[in-house]
TITISE-780555 format. One line per field, with one value per residue (C-alpha): residue number from 1; residue in three letters; x, y, z. Coordinates in steps of 0.5 Angstrom, whole numbers, padded with zeros to 4 digits, always signed. Each point is the difference from the previous one (the first is absolute). Layout:
BEGIN
k <- c(NUM | ...)
r <- c(ALA | ...)
u <- c(X | ...)
v <- c(Y | ...)
w <- c(Z | ...)
This chain:
BEGIN
k <- c(1 | 2 | 3 | 4 | 5 | 6 | 7 | 8 | 9 | 10 | 11 | 12 | 13 | 14 | 15 | 16 | 17 | 18 | 19 | 20 | 21 | 22 | 23 | 24 | 25 | 26 | 27 | 28 | 29 | 30 | 31 | 32 | 33 | 34 | 35 | 36 | 37 | 38 | 39 | 40 | 41 | 42 | 43 | 44 | 45 | 46 | 47 | 48 | 49 | 50 | 51 | 52 | 53 | 54 | 55 | 56 | 57 | 58 | 59 | 60 | 61 | 62 | 63 | 64 | 65 | 66 | 67 | 68 | 69 | 70 | 71 | 72 | 73 | 74 | 75 | 76 | 77 | 78 | 79 | 80 | 81 | 82 | 83 | 84 | 85 | 86 | 87 | 88 | 89 | 90 | 91 | 92 | 93 | 94 | 95 | 96 | 97 | 98 | 99 | 100 | 101 | 102 | 103 | 104 | 105 | 106 | 107 | 108 | 109 | 110 | 111 | 112 | 113 | 114 | 115 | 116 | 117 | 118 | 119 | 120 | 121 | 122 | 123 | 124 | 125 | 126 | 127 | 128 | 129 | 130 | 131 | 132 | 133 | 134 | 135 | 136 | 137 | 138 | 139 | 140 | 141 | 142 | 143 | 144 | 145 | 146 | 147 | 148 | 149 | 150 | 151 | 152 | 153 | 154 | 155 | 156 | 157 | 158 | 159 | 160 | 161 | 162 | 163 | 164 | 165 | 166 | 167 | 168 | 169 | 170 | 171 | 172 | 173 | 174 | 175 | 176 | 177 | 178 | 179 | 180 | 181 | 182 | 183 | 184 | 185 | 186 | 187 | 188 | 189 | 190 | 191 | 192 | 193 | 194 | 195 | 196 | 197 | 198 | 199 | 200 | 201 | 202 | 203 | 204 | 205 | 206 | 207 | 208 | 209 | 210 | 211 | 212 | 213 | 214 | 215 | 216 | 217 | 218 | 219 | 220 | 221 | 222 | 223 | 224 | 225 | 226 | 227 | 228 | 229 | 230 | 231 | 232 | 233 | 234 | 235 | 236 | 237 | 238 | 239 | 240 | 241 | 242 | 243 | 244 | 245 | 246 | 247 | 248 | 249 | 250 | 251 | 252 | 253 | 254 | 255 | 256 | 257 | 258 | 259 | 260 | 261 | 262 | 263 | 264 | 265 | 266 | 267 | 268 | 269 | 270 | 271 | 272 | 273 | 274 | 275 | 276 | 277 | 278 | 279 | 280 | 281 | 282 | 283 | 284 | 285 | 286 | 287 | 288 | 289 | 290 | 291 | 292 | 293 | 294 | 295 | 296 | 297 | 298 | 299 | 300 | 301 | 302 | 303 | 304 | 305 | 306 | 307 | 308 | 309 | 310 | 311 | 312 | 313 | 314 | 315 | 316 | 317 | 318 | 319 | 320 | 321 | 322 | 323 | 324 | 325 | 326 | 327 | 328 | 329 | 330 | 331 | 332 | 333 | 334 | 335 | 336 | 337 | 338 | 339 | 340 | 341 | 342 | 343 | 344 | 345 | 346 | 347 | 348 | 349 | 350 | 351 | 352 | 353 | 354 | 355 | 356 | 357 | 358 | 359 | 360 | 361 | 362 | 363 | 364 | 365 | 366 | 367 | 368 | 369 | 370 | 371 | 372 | 373 | 374 | 375 | 376 | 377 | 378 | 379 | 380 | 381 | 382 | 383 | 384 | 385 | 386 | 387 | 388 | 389 | 390 | 391 | 392 | 393 | 394 | 395 | 396 | 397 | 398 | 399 | 400 | 401 | 402 | 403 | 404 | 405 | 406 | 407 | 408 | 409 | 410 | 411 | 412 | 413 | 414 | 415 | 416 | 417 | 418 | 419 | 420 | 421 | 422 | 423 | 424 | 425 | 426 | 427 | 428 | 429 | 430 | 431 | 432 | 433 | 434 | 435 | 436 | 437 | 438 | 439 | 440 | 441 | 442 | 443 | 444 | 445 | 446 | 447 | 448 | 449 | 450 | 451 | 452 | 453 | 454 | 455 | 456 | 457 | 458 | 459 | 460 | 461 | 462 | 463 | 464 | 465 | 466 | 467 | 468 | 469 | 470 | 471 | 472 | 473 | 474 | 475 | 476 | 477 | 478 | 479 | 480 | 481 | 482 | 483 | 484 | 485 | 486 | 487 | 488 | 489 | 490 | 491 | 492 | 493 | 494 | 495 | 496 | 497 | 498 | 499 | 500 | 501 | 502 | 503 | 504 | 505 | 506 | 507 | 508 | 509 | 510 | 511 | 512 | 513 | 514 | 515 | 516 | 517 | 518 | 519 | 520 | 521 | 522 | 523 | 524 | 525 | 526 | 527 | 528 | 529 | 530 | 531 | 532 | 533 | 534 | 535 | 536 | 537 | 538 | 539 | 540 | 541 | 542 | 543 | 544 | 545 | 546 | 547 | 548 | 549 | 550 | 551 | 552 | 553 | 554 | 555 | 556 | 557 | 558 | 559 | 560 | 561 | 562 | 563 | 564)
r <- c(MET | THR | VAL | GLN | LEU | TRP | THR | ILE | ILE | ILE | VAL | GLY | ILE | SER | PHE | ALA | ILE | TYR | ILE | GLY | ILE | ALA | ILE | TRP | SER | ARG | ALA | SER | SER | THR | ASN | GLU | PHE | TYR | VAL | ALA | GLY | GLY | GLY | VAL | PRO | PRO | ILE | MET | ASN | GLY | MET | ALA | THR | ALA | ALA | ASP | TRP | MET | SER | ALA | ALA | SER | PHE | ILE | SER | MET | ALA | GLY | LEU | ILE | SER | PHE | SER | GLY | TYR | ASP | GLY | SER | VAL | TYR | LEU | MET | GLY | TRP | THR | GLY | GLY | TYR | VAL | LEU | LEU | ALA | PHE | LEU | VAL | ALA | PRO | TYR | LEU | ARG | LYS | PHE | GLY | LYS | PHE | THR | ILE | PRO | ASP | PHE | ILE | GLY | GLU | ARG | TYR | TYR | SER | GLN | GLN | ALA | ARG | ILE | VAL | ALA | VAL | ILE | CYS | ALA | LEU | PHE | VAL | SER | PHE | THR | TYR | ILE | ALA | GLY | GLN | MET | ARG | GLY | VAL | GLY | ILE | VAL | PHE | SER | ARG | PHE | LEU | GLU | LEU | PRO | VAL | ASN | LEU | GLY | VAL | ILE | LEU | GLY | MET | ALA | ILE | VAL | PHE | ILE | TYR | ALA | VAL | LEU | GLY | GLY | MET | LYS | GLY | ILE | THR | TYR | THR | GLN | VAL | ALA | GLN | TYR | VAL | VAL | LEU | ILE | PHE | ALA | PHE | MET | VAL | PRO | ALA | ILE | PHE | ILE | SER | ILE | MET | MET | THR | GLY | ASN | PRO | ILE | PRO | GLN | LEU | GLY | MET | GLY | SER | THR | LEU | ALA | ASP | GLY | THR | TYR | LEU | LEU | ASP | LYS | LEU | ASP | GLY | LEU | ASN | GLU | GLU | LEU | GLY | PHE | ALA | ALA | TYR | THR | SER | GLY | SER | LYS | PRO | MET | ILE | ASP | VAL | LEU | ALA | ILE | THR | ALA | ALA | LEU | MET | ILE | GLY | THR | ALA | GLY | LEU | PRO | HIS | VAL | ILE | VAL | ARG | PHE | PHE | THR | VAL | PRO | LYS | VAL | ARG | ASP | ALA | ARG | THR | SER | ALA | GLY | TRP | ALA | LEU | VAL | PHE | ILE | ALA | ILE | LEU | TYR | THR | THR | ALA | PRO | SER | VAL | ALA | VAL | PHE | VAL | ARG | THR | ASN | LEU | ILE | GLU | THR | VAL | SER | ASN | LYS | SER | TYR | ALA | ASP | MET | PRO | LEU | TRP | PHE | SER | LYS | TRP | GLU | ASP | ALA | GLU | LEU | ILE | LYS | TYR | GLU | ASP | LYS | ASN | GLY | ASP | GLY | ILE | ILE | GLN | TYR | VAL | LYS | ASP | PRO | LYS | VAL | ASN | GLU | LEU | THR | ILE | ASP | LYS | ASP | ILE | MET | VAL | LEU | ALA | ASN | PRO | GLU | ILE | ALA | ARG | LEU | PRO | ALA | TRP | VAL | ILE | ALA | LEU | VAL | ALA | ALA | GLY | GLY | LEU | ALA | ALA | ALA | LEU | SER | THR | ALA | ALA | GLY | LEU | LEU | LEU | VAL | ILE | SER | SER | ALA | ILE | SER | HIS | ASP | LEU | LEU | LYS | LYS | ALA | ILE | ARG | PRO | ASP | ILE | SER | GLU | LYS | GLY | GLU | LEU | LEU | ALA | ALA | ARG | ILE | ALA | ALA | GLY | VAL | ALA | VAL | VAL | PHE | ALA | GLY | LEU | LEU | GLY | ILE | TYR | PRO | PRO | GLY | PHE | VAL | ALA | GLN | VAL | VAL | ALA | PHE | ALA | PHE | GLY | LEU | ALA | ALA | ALA | SER | PHE | PHE | PRO | ALA | ILE | VAL | LEU | GLY | ILE | PHE | ASP | ARG | ARG | MET | ASN | ARG | GLN | GLY | ALA | VAL | ALA | GLY | MET | LEU | THR | GLY | LEU | GLY | PHE | THR | ILE | VAL | MET | ILE | LEU | LEU | MET | ARG | SER | ASP | LYS | LEU | PHE | GLY | THR | GLU | GLU | PRO | ILE | ILE | LYS | ASP | PHE | MET | LYS | ILE | SER | ALA | GLU | GLY | ILE | GLY | ILE | ILE | GLY | MET | PHE | ILE | ASN | ALA | ALA | VAL | SER | LEU | ILE | ILE | SER | ARG | ILE | THR | PRO | PRO | PRO | PRO | ASP | GLU | ILE | GLN | GLN | LEU | VAL | GLU | ASP | ILE | ARG | VAL | PRO | SER | GLY | ALA | GLY | GLU | ALA | VAL | ARG | HIS)
u <- c(+0042 | -0006 | -0001 | +0001 | +0006 | +0003 | -0002 | +0003 | +0007 | -0001 | -0002 | +0005 | +0006 | -0002 | -0001 | +0007 | +0003 | -0004 | +0003 | +0007 | +0000 | -0002 | +0005 | +0006 | -0002 | -0002 | +0000 | +0006 | -0002 | -0006 | +0002 | +0000 | -0007 | -0003 | +0003 | +0004 | +0006 | -0002 | +0005 | -0005 | +0001 | -0006 | -0002 | -0001 | -0003 | -0005 | -0002 | +0000 | -0005 | -0004 | -0001 | -0001 | -0005 | -0004 | -0003 | -0005 | -0005 | +0004 | +0001 | -0006 | -0006 | +0001 | -0001 | -0006 | -0003 | +0000 | -0002 | -0007 | +0000 | +0002 | +0001 | -0001 | +0006 | +0005 | +0000 | +0005 | +0004 | +0000 | +0001 | +0005 | +0004 | -0001 | +0002 | +0007 | +0001 | -0002 | +0004 | +0006 | +0001 | -0004 | +0002 | +0005 | +0006 | -0001 | -0001 | +0007 | +0003 | -0002 | +0003 | -0005 | -0002 | -0007 | -0006 | -0001 | +0008 | -0001 | -0007 | +0004 | +0006 | -0004 | -0005 | +0005 | -0005 | +0000 | -0008 | +0000 | +0005 | -0005 | -0006 | +0004 | +0002 | -0008 | -0002 | +0006 | -0002 | -0008 | +0002 | +0005 | -0004 | -0006 | +0004 | +0003 | -0006 | -0001 | +0006 | -0001 | -0007 | +0004 | +0005 | -0006 | -0004 | +0006 | +0002 | -0007 | -0001 | +0006 | +0003 | -0007 | +0001 | -0006 | +0001 | +0002 | +0005 | +0003 | +0000 | +0004 | +0005 | +0001 | +0001 | +0006 | +0003 | +0000 | +0002 | +0007 | +0002 | -0003 | +0002 | +0007 | +0002 | -0003 | +0000 | +0006 | -0003 | -0006 | +0003 | +0003 | -0005 | -0005 | +0004 | -0001 | -0007 | -0001 | +0003 | -0004 | -0007 | +0001 | +0002 | -0006 | -0005 | +0003 | +0001 | -0008 | -0002 | +0004 | -0002 | -0007 | +0000 | +0003 | -0005 | -0006 | +0002 | +0007 | +0004 | +0005 | +0000 | -0006 | +0000 | -0002 | -0004 | -0005 | -0002 | +0001 | -0005 | -0002 | +0000 | -0007 | +0002 | -0003 | +0003 | +0002 | -0003 | -0006 | -0001 | +0001 | -0005 | -0005 | +0001 | -0001 | -0006 | -0004 | +0001 | -0003 | +0007 | +0002 | +0004 | +0007 | +0003 | -0005 | +0000 | -0005 | +0003 | -0001 | +0005 | +0001 | +0002 | +0004 | +0004 | +0000 | +0003 | +0005 | +0003 | +0000 | +0004 | +0005 | +0000 | +0001 | +0005 | +0004 | -0001 | +0002 | +0005 | +0003 | +0001 | +0003 | +0005 | +0003 | +0003 | +0005 | +0003 | +0004 | +0006 | -0002 | -0005 | +0001 | -0001 | -0007 | -0002 | +0003 | -0003 | -0007 | +0001 | +0002 | -0006 | -0005 | +0003 | -0001 | -0007 | -0002 | +0001 | -0005 | -0005 | -0001 | -0001 | -0005 | -0006 | +0002 | +0000 | -0007 | -0003 | +0003 | -0003 | -0006 | -0002 | +0003 | -0004 | -0007 | +0001 | +0002 | -0005 | -0006 | -0006 | +0004 | -0001 | +0003 | +0002 | +0004 | +0004 | +0008 | +0004 | +0002 | -0007 | -0001 | +0007 | -0002 | -0007 | +0004 | +0004 | -0007 | +0002 | -0005 | -0007 | -0006 | -0007 | -0005 | -0006 | -0004 | +0002 | +0002 | +0008 | +0001 | +0004 | -0004 | +0006 | -0004 | +0000 | -0007 | +0001 | -0007 | +0002 | +0008 | +0003 | +0007 | +0004 | +0008 | +0005 | +0003 | +0007 | +0000 | +0000 | +0007 | +0002 | -0005 | +0001 | +0005 | -0004 | -0006 | +0004 | +0002 | +0008 | +0005 | +0000 | +0007 | -0003 | -0005 | +0005 | +0004 | -0006 | +0000 | +0007 | -0001 | -0006 | +0004 | +0006 | -0004 | -0004 | +0006 | +0005 | -0005 | -0002 | +0008 | +0001 | -0006 | +0002 | +0007 | -0004 | -0004 | +0006 | +0004 | -0006 | +0000 | +0008 | +0003 | -0006 | -0003 | +0005 | +0007 | -0003 | -0005 | +0000 | +0007 | +0005 | +0006 | -0001 | +0006 | +0000 | +0000 | -0006 | -0004 | +0001 | -0002 | -0007 | -0001 | +0000 | -0004 | -0005 | +0000 | -0001 | -0006 | -0003 | +0000 | -0004 | -0005 | +0000 | -0002 | -0006 | -0002 | +0001 | -0004 | -0006 | +0001 | -0005 | -0001 | +0003 | +0008 | -0001 | -0005 | +0004 | +0006 | -0004 | -0002 | +0007 | +0002 | -0006 | +0003 | +0006 | -0003 | -0004 | +0006 | +0007 | -0001 | -0001 | +0005 | +0005 | -0001 | -0002 | +0007 | +0004 | -0004 | -0003 | +0006 | -0006 | -0003 | +0001 | -0001 | -0006 | -0003 | +0003 | -0002 | -0007 | -0001 | +0003 | -0005 | -0006 | +0001 | +0002 | -0006 | -0005 | +0002 | +0000 | -0007 | -0003 | +0003 | -0002 | -0007 | +0000 | +0002 | -0004 | -0003 | +0006 | +0004 | -0006 | -0005 | -0006 | -0005 | +0002 | +0006 | -0002 | +0002 | +0000 | +0004 | +0002 | -0002 | +0000 | +0007 | +0002 | +0004 | +0006 | +0000 | -0002 | +0008 | +0000 | -0005 | +0004 | +0006 | -0004 | -0002 | +0007 | +0003 | -0005 | +0001 | +0007 | +0000 | -0005 | +0004 | +0007 | -0003 | -0003 | +0006 | +0007 | +0005 | +0005 | +0007 | +0005 | +0004 | -0006 | -0002 | +0007 | +0000 | -0006 | +0003 | +0007 | -0004 | -0003 | +0007 | +0003 | +0006 | +0002 | +0003 | +0002 | +0000 | -0006 | +0003 | -0005 | +0000)
v <- c(-0007 | +0005 | +0003 | +0007 | -0002 | -0004 | +0006 | +0005 | -0004 | -0001 | +0007 | +0003 | -0004 | +0002 | +0007 | +0000 | -0003 | +0006 | +0005 | -0003 | +0000 | +0007 | +0002 | -0004 | +0003 | +0007 | +0005 | +0005 | +0003 | +0002 | -0006 | -0005 | +0003 | +0000 | -0006 | -0004 | +0003 | -0004 | -0006 | -0006 | -0007 | -0002 | -0006 | +0004 | +0006 | -0005 | -0003 | +0008 | +0001 | -0006 | +0003 | +0007 | -0002 | -0006 | +0005 | -0002 | +0000 | -0006 | -0004 | +0002 | +0002 | -0004 | -0007 | +0003 | +0003 | -0006 | -0004 | +0004 | +0002 | -0007 | +0000 | +0008 | +0001 | -0003 | +0007 | +0002 | -0006 | +0002 | +0007 | +0001 | -0006 | +0002 | +0007 | -0001 | -0004 | +0007 | +0004 | -0004 | -0001 | +0007 | +0005 | -0001 | -0001 | +0006 | +0004 | -0003 | +0002 | +0007 | +0000 | +0004 | -0003 | +0003 | +0000 | +0008 | +0000 | -0004 | +0004 | +0007 | -0001 | -0004 | +0005 | +0006 | +0003 | +0002 | +0000 | -0007 | -0002 | +0003 | -0003 | -0007 | +0002 | +0001 | -0007 | -0003 | +0002 | -0002 | -0007 | -0001 | +0003 | -0004 | -0007 | +0001 | +0001 | -0007 | -0002 | +0003 | -0003 | -0007 | +0002 | +0002 | -0006 | -0004 | +0003 | +0001 | -0008 | -0003 | +0005 | +0002 | +0007 | +0005 | +0000 | +0008 | -0001 | -0006 | +0005 | +0005 | -0005 | -0002 | +0007 | +0000 | -0006 | +0003 | +0007 | -0003 | -0004 | +0004 | +0006 | -0002 | -0005 | +0003 | -0005 | -0003 | -0002 | -0001 | -0005 | -0005 | +0001 | -0003 | -0006 | -0002 | +0002 | -0005 | -0006 | +0002 | +0001 | -0006 | -0005 | +0002 | -0001 | -0006 | -0004 | +0000 | -0001 | -0007 | -0002 | +0001 | -0003 | -0006 | -0001 | +0001 | -0004 | -0003 | +0004 | +0004 | +0005 | +0005 | +0002 | -0008 | -0001 | +0005 | -0005 | -0006 | -0005 | +0000 | -0006 | -0002 | +0000 | +0007 | +0005 | +0006 | +0005 | -0004 | +0000 | +0007 | +0002 | -0004 | +0003 | +0007 | -0002 | -0003 | +0007 | +0004 | +0002 | -0001 | -0006 | +0002 | -0002 | +0004 | +0008 | +0005 | +0006 | +0003 | -0002 | +0007 | +0002 | -0006 | +0002 | +0007 | -0001 | -0005 | +0005 | +0006 | -0004 | -0002 | +0006 | +0004 | -0005 | +0003 | +0007 | -0002 | +0005 | -0004 | -0006 | +0004 | +0003 | -0007 | -0001 | +0006 | -0003 | -0005 | +0002 | -0002 | +0000 | -0007 | -0001 | +0003 | -0005 | -0006 | +0003 | +0000 | -0007 | -0002 | +0004 | -0003 | -0007 | +0002 | +0003 | -0006 | -0004 | +0004 | +0001 | -0007 | -0002 | +0005 | -0003 | -0007 | +0004 | +0003 | -0006 | -0003 | +0005 | +0001 | -0008 | +0000 | +0007 | -0003 | -0007 | +0004 | +0005 | -0001 | -0003 | -0001 | +0002 | +0007 | -0002 | -0006 | +0005 | -0001 | +0005 | +0004 | +0002 | +0004 | +0003 | +0002 | +0003 | +0004 | +0003 | +0002 | -0004 | -0005 | +0001 | -0004 | +0002 | -0006 | +0003 | -0006 | -0001 | -0008 | +0001 | -0003 | +0003 | +0001 | +0002 | +0001 | +0005 | +0002 | +0007 | -0001 | -0006 | +0000 | +0001 | +0000 | +0005 | -0001 | +0005 | -0003 | +0003 | -0005 | -0007 | -0001 | +0002 | -0004 | -0006 | -0004 | +0001 | -0002 | -0006 | -0001 | +0000 | +0001 | +0007 | +0002 | -0001 | +0005 | +0005 | -0001 | +0002 | +0006 | +0002 | -0002 | +0005 | +0006 | -0002 | +0001 | +0006 | +0004 | -0002 | +0003 | +0006 | +0002 | +0000 | +0004 | +0005 | +0001 | +0001 | +0006 | +0003 | +0000 | +0003 | +0006 | +0000 | -0001 | +0001 | +0006 | +0003 | -0001 | +0000 | +0005 | +0005 | +0000 | -0003 | +0003 | -0004 | -0004 | -0008 | +0000 | +0005 | -0004 | -0007 | +0004 | +0002 | -0007 | -0003 | +0006 | -0002 | -0007 | +0001 | +0005 | -0005 | -0006 | +0004 | +0001 | -0007 | -0002 | +0004 | -0003 | -0007 | +0002 | +0003 | -0005 | +0001 | -0008 | -0006 | -0001 | -0003 | +0004 | +0007 | -0003 | -0001 | +0007 | +0002 | -0004 | +0003 | +0007 | -0002 | -0003 | +0006 | +0005 | -0003 | -0005 | +0004 | +0005 | -0005 | -0005 | +0006 | +0003 | -0006 | -0002 | +0006 | +0006 | +0005 | +0000 | +0006 | +0004 | +0003 | -0007 | -0003 | +0005 | +0000 | -0008 | -0001 | +0006 | -0003 | -0007 | +0001 | +0005 | -0005 | -0006 | +0004 | +0002 | -0006 | -0004 | +0005 | +0000 | -0008 | -0001 | +0006 | -0005 | -0001 | +0006 | +0005 | -0004 | +0000 | -0006 | -0002 | +0002 | +0006 | -0004 | -0008 | -0001 | +0003 | -0004 | -0006 | +0001 | +0001 | +0005 | -0005 | +0000 | +0007 | +0002 | -0004 | +0005 | +0006 | -0003 | +0000 | +0007 | +0002 | -0003 | +0003 | +0007 | -0001 | -0002 | +0005 | +0006 | -0002 | +0000 | +0007 | +0003 | +0001 | -0006 | -0001 | +0003 | -0004 | -0002 | -0003 | -0004 | -0003 | -0002 | -0004 | -0003 | -0002 | -0003 | -0005 | -0002 | -0007 | +0002 | -0007 | +0000 | +0007 | +0005 | +0005 | +0007 | +0004 | +0002)
w <- c(-0071 | -0002 | -0007 | +0003 | +0003 | -0006 | -0004 | +0005 | -0001 | -0008 | -0001 | +0004 | -0003 | -0007 | +0002 | +0003 | -0006 | -0004 | +0004 | +0001 | -0008 | +0000 | +0004 | -0003 | -0007 | +0002 | -0006 | +0000 | -0007 | -0004 | -0005 | +0005 | +0003 | -0007 | -0003 | +0005 | -0004 | -0006 | +0002 | +0002 | -0003 | -0004 | +0004 | +0006 | -0004 | -0002 | +0007 | +0002 | -0006 | +0002 | +0007 | -0002 | -0005 | +0004 | +0005 | +0005 | -0005 | -0003 | +0007 | +0004 | -0004 | -0007 | +0002 | +0005 | -0006 | -0004 | +0005 | +0000 | -0007 | -0003 | -0007 | -0001 | +0005 | -0006 | -0003 | +0006 | -0002 | -0007 | +0000 | +0005 | -0003 | -0007 | +0002 | +0003 | -0007 | -0004 | +0005 | -0001 | -0007 | -0003 | +0005 | +0005 | -0005 | -0004 | +0006 | +0003 | -0006 | +0000 | +0007 | +0004 | +0007 | +0001 | -0005 | +0001 | -0002 | -0006 | -0002 | +0002 | -0005 | -0005 | -0001 | +0001 | +0005 | +0008 | -0001 | -0002 | +0005 | +0006 | -0003 | +0000 | +0007 | +0002 | -0003 | +0003 | +0007 | -0002 | -0002 | +0006 | +0006 | -0003 | +0000 | +0007 | +0003 | -0001 | +0003 | +0006 | +0001 | -0001 | +0005 | +0005 | -0001 | +0002 | +0006 | +0002 | +0000 | +0002 | +0005 | +0002 | -0001 | -0003 | -0008 | +0001 | +0005 | -0005 | -0006 | +0005 | +0002 | -0008 | -0001 | +0005 | -0003 | -0007 | +0002 | +0003 | -0006 | -0006 | +0003 | +0002 | -0005 | -0006 | -0006 | +0002 | +0007 | -0003 | -0006 | +0005 | +0005 | -0005 | -0002 | +0007 | +0000 | -0006 | +0003 | +0006 | -0004 | -0005 | +0006 | +0004 | -0006 | -0002 | +0006 | +0002 | -0007 | +0000 | +0007 | -0002 | -0007 | +0003 | +0006 | -0005 | -0007 | +0002 | -0005 | +0002 | -0006 | +0001 | -0007 | -0001 | +0006 | -0002 | -0005 | +0003 | +0004 | +0007 | +0005 | -0003 | -0007 | -0001 | -0004 | +0004 | -0005 | -0001 | +0008 | +0000 | -0005 | +0004 | +0006 | -0003 | -0004 | +0007 | +0003 | -0006 | -0003 | -0007 | -0002 | +0002 | -0007 | -0003 | -0002 | +0001 | -0002 | -0007 | -0005 | -0002 | +0008 | +0000 | -0006 | +0003 | +0007 | -0003 | -0005 | +0005 | +0005 | -0006 | -0002 | +0006 | +0002 | -0005 | +0002 | +0008 | +0002 | +0006 | -0005 | -0006 | +0005 | +0001 | -0007 | +0002 | +0006 | -0005 | -0003 | -0007 | -0005 | -0001 | +0007 | +0000 | -0004 | +0004 | +0007 | -0004 | -0001 | +0007 | +0003 | -0005 | +0003 | +0007 | -0001 | -0003 | +0006 | +0004 | -0006 | -0002 | +0007 | +0002 | -0004 | +0004 | +0007 | -0002 | -0001 | +0006 | +0005 | -0003 | +0000 | +0007 | +0002 | -0002 | +0003 | +0007 | +0001 | -0005 | +0004 | +0006 | +0007 | +0002 | +0007 | -0003 | -0004 | +0000 | +0004 | -0007 | -0001 | +0006 | -0001 | -0007 | +0003 | +0005 | -0006 | -0003 | -0006 | +0001 | +0002 | +0002 | +0001 | +0003 | -0004 | +0002 | +0007 | -0001 | +0001 | -0006 | -0006 | -0006 | -0005 | -0007 | -0006 | +0002 | +0004 | +0004 | +0002 | +0001 | +0007 | -0002 | -0003 | -0001 | -0002 | -0007 | +0002 | +0006 | -0004 | -0001 | +0007 | +0003 | -0005 | +0005 | +0006 | -0004 | -0002 | +0007 | -0001 | +0005 | +0003 | -0003 | -0007 | +0002 | +0003 | -0006 | -0005 | +0004 | -0001 | -0007 | -0001 | +0003 | -0004 | -0006 | +0002 | +0003 | -0006 | -0005 | +0004 | +0001 | -0008 | -0001 | +0006 | -0004 | -0006 | +0003 | +0003 | -0006 | -0004 | +0005 | +0002 | -0007 | -0005 | +0003 | +0004 | -0003 | -0008 | +0001 | +0006 | +0002 | -0005 | +0004 | +0006 | +0003 | +0000 | +0008 | -0001 | -0005 | +0005 | +0006 | -0004 | -0003 | +0008 | +0002 | -0006 | +0002 | +0007 | -0002 | -0005 | +0006 | +0004 | -0006 | -0002 | +0007 | +0000 | -0006 | +0003 | +0006 | -0005 | -0006 | -0006 | +0000 | +0001 | -0002 | -0006 | -0003 | +0003 | -0004 | -0006 | +0000 | +0000 | -0006 | -0004 | +0002 | -0003 | -0006 | -0001 | +0001 | -0001 | -0005 | -0007 | +0002 | +0001 | -0006 | -0005 | +0003 | -0002 | -0007 | -0003 | -0002 | -0001 | +0007 | +0003 | +0006 | -0001 | -0002 | +0006 | +0006 | -0003 | +0000 | +0007 | +0003 | -0004 | +0001 | +0008 | +0001 | -0004 | +0004 | +0007 | -0001 | -0002 | +0006 | +0005 | -0004 | +0000 | +0007 | +0003 | +0005 | +0003 | +0000 | +0001 | +0004 | -0006 | +0000 | -0007 | -0004 | -0004 | -0007 | +0001 | -0006 | -0007 | -0006 | +0005 | +0002 | +0008 | +0004 | +0000 | -0008 | -0002 | +0000 | -0007 | -0003 | +0003 | -0003 | -0007 | +0001 | +0002 | -0006 | -0005 | +0003 | +0000 | -0008 | -0002 | +0004 | -0003 | -0007 | +0000 | +0004 | -0002 | +0000 | +0005 | -0001 | -0005 | +0006 | +0004 | -0006 | -0001 | +0007 | -0001 | -0005 | +0004 | +0006 | -0005 | -0002 | +0003 | +0004 | +0003 | +0006 | +0000 | +0005 | +0000 | -0002 | +0003 | +0007)
């Protein structure tokens, strides 16, 4: 059977499972819609959290980005993995004990202010829509290549699927769907990695295969360094980014992870505070399986790609090459008219342009694996993108229906009315998210990095200071969030003006040698500084709020959260 037919079968079966789960677990109350009724077992919540967190950036884009940037790409591995540890131990258990299942709800209550709540809603929408743009772009890429549809039509189909199970099932449906999606995505990522590791090095463990020798006795990484240098690129195992930028991006991704609203809400779907910690541990295990494999996949695909295309005849390229050309994600321009592909660093000579986001998806094709494996990877990419998109849509809908409508505009709205508003908000959000997927401001991992930067610059200081600083007040929190978010948005726009506004060069190339992906860490420091200064020159919080801050830091063992 052809790759397209295999893709239709495997993707069709997976979609049927997702929709079936959504129908089976349809939310009938706001509690089920927002936090799945708070009764998800820790191990299943760990799988759902892993699927929610490992987005299209993790599955589709991260290994591709590492394959092009080599050592420099390690910032994504360190930042996203370290950030989850930070979230699991520094933030999530305290918020779970506080008992508010959205960040705006926590900020509104902790800072005793509707104004603070509304500012948090605005921040949540900015972060979530930026993040979801990358997911929908990933969906479009998969549909474009493997079902041979236009990218834009692929995005629309993805929107329709997410709409069905996110709007229908709410968090209850999303949670159990994400368990299935984790199984699909991890199987899809590991199967080709194991096959290729055996083919290239004889070692069935990809993590070890990356450091193993080839049939001729050469170490794989040594060979890749040589291939890169022959083409004018830096050695794969050497870094070119300024160390301050490496630190800034890593820190922004770590701290941004700890402020991501769609991940934090996961810790409210379990019965107890202790279960929140347990599910965090399980999620870290499930995440580590993919994250320790991604560098190996990057090395395998980069080596195979160079050996397949560099200085080879364009007429002899395999079928996958033309398929990605049709999807407009590979472009070949025969500058010297000799029909031989010149793939080099020098832009004046280079004839081949490759979208970083295709590397994982094209990996089994480049390695000439069976058609069913290629189709399985497509299903895995869709599972990763759709699982995160669904979680983000829920954050958007809850921010609008619960935090804005219920808590600020219409406190007397019925539960049925709030549930209807949540579903309408999710539907509108799906459409807007689709537009961002059709017109993305960068490649998938880069767009997601911007979302993490925005989360770091807006939420993280307000959350951490709200937990650990009893003197922190609403004036400081509001001023800090607005300042940090505003600075980061402006800087990203200026540093990506060539992509967003069509300028020949970015208006600002970097900020103290820090790139747009890492600028959120500066926004975070500005936020924290403004928050602390303003809170010290304005009246302290009421006594009951200060006592509340003390209470949420007291260990409660396995006790139920008392605030609902």
